[in-house]
C-alpha positions, 0 to 999 in steps of 0.5 A: 725681356720685361725685366730688361725693359724695366731696368733699361727704360722704365726705371731710368725714365722714372728716375729722370721724371722724379729728378726733373719735377722734384729736384731740378731748379727752374731756369729763367731766360732773358733775351737781348738782341743787337747789331753794330751800326756804322756811319761811313763817310766818303774820303775827300781823296775821291774829289781829286784825280778820280781815284778809285776806292779800293776796300779790303775784305776783312772780319766784320764787327759782328763776327768779332762780337760773336767770338767775344761773347763766347770767349773766356775773357767775357766770362772772367769779366762778368764773373768779377762784375756780377759774380757768375759763380754765386749766380749759377751755384744757387740751386744747391740741391741740383747737381745736374743743372747747377754749377759746382762753385769749386770749379776752375775758370775753364769749368765756368766757361764750359758751363757758360756755353750751356747757359748762354746761347748766341744766335747770329745771322751773318747775312744781316749782322744781327746777334740774339742772345738768350741767357739762362739763370735761376732767377729772372733778375739774374738772367736779365743782369747777365744779358745786360752785362753782355750787351754793355761789355759788347758795347765797350768792345765796339767803342774800343775797336772804333777808337783803335780804328780812328786812332790808326786813321788819324795817324795815317792821315797825319803821316800822309800830310807830312809826306805831301808837305815834303813832296810839295817842298821838293817840287818847289825847290826843284822848280826854283833851282831850274829858274836860277840855273837857267836865269829864266822864270817862265820859258814859255813866256820868254819864248813868246817874247823871242817869237814876237821880236823875230816877227818884228824883225821879219816885218822890218826886213820886208819893209827894207826889201820893198824900199830897196826895190823901189829905189832901184826902180827910180834911181841909178845903181850908184845911188848911195841910198841903195847901198844904205838900204842894202846895209840895212837889209844885211843888218836885219838879216844878221839879227834875224839869223842871230835870233833864230840861232838863239832859239835853237841853241839856247837862252843867251844868259843860261846854261841849258839846252835849246828852248824846246829842251828847257820848255819840256823840263819846265813843264815836267817840273811844273806838272810835278809841282801841280800834282804835289799841290793837289796831293797836299790839298787832298791829304789835308782834307783827309786829315781834317775829316779823320779828326772830325770822325774821331770827334764823333761816334761813327760806330755803335751798338744798337739794341733791337731787343732790350734785355727782357725780364722773364715772368715764368720758368721755361727751362729746363724743358722737362717734357722734351728732356723726358721724351728724348731720354725715353726715345734713346733708352728705348732705341738702346734696349731694342738694339740690345734685344735684337742683337741678343736674339740674333746671336741666340738664333745662330746658335 
């Protein structure tokens, strides 16, 4: 038991202690924290028609940044910019914690995940990064490079979104212009076909004329009644009054037929049908005008948004410069190794005595 304990636990722990305190290189940490800040402006379309604002659920910028920081693309970029292979392969006598410069980009990416830790608070959108290196300046350079490349990615995403928004707003303006042209052309064609500018105004004129004729008819009837009471039936003035009454009645009947059959110069239906068609075309034109104004305002806003920076990366922790080495955490590593080696030895001993007692 003592021999097995020494071989399985004591000797490996002593070798680990010797390696950690004598061969392993000191690692320095640099911390940087940032978050994506957005400045949203409500669309002018909300001012017209009381339309609701529907927004889709998508991936946040912080989620994209988290995946980008842990991606191979960022490792390749920073390797070309800072020389990660040279930085991580500085401790030549530390094959455990150092990087083998002959490794591939996949090996460098795996090593990157060991040296760079990303802490992401998805509820608040805060990202904190701890970058390790074998020199304080290298650790801060890596943290600064991560922040600058993340800011570049946010700028690219913002530019793409602004270009898409501007292009969409421009297409909406073109559609609104075509729609407004069509509405106005249909209204002009209606007026030309029926030889009438505004059926409602024309109808009011016809109703005024009919009211005047009815007033004249009432006056003629009163005059005829007065003549019958004061003169004989053979009086020529009575016959003249009756002819005047007949003419006015005929004119009133003609005007009423005109209102029921249609405008005398047009080819459409009655005034009710013409008025309904005109109101429909007028409403289409009015809605097209409002849609055009809203689309133009949205396009102007999109251009204004494209000229200003509405999305940027704000650092709440600037890249720090370490003054002392805190990694590798030698006592913790020795403690964990001792615990697992002791547990492995104990399980092996219990298994051995269990088998032996059964025999």
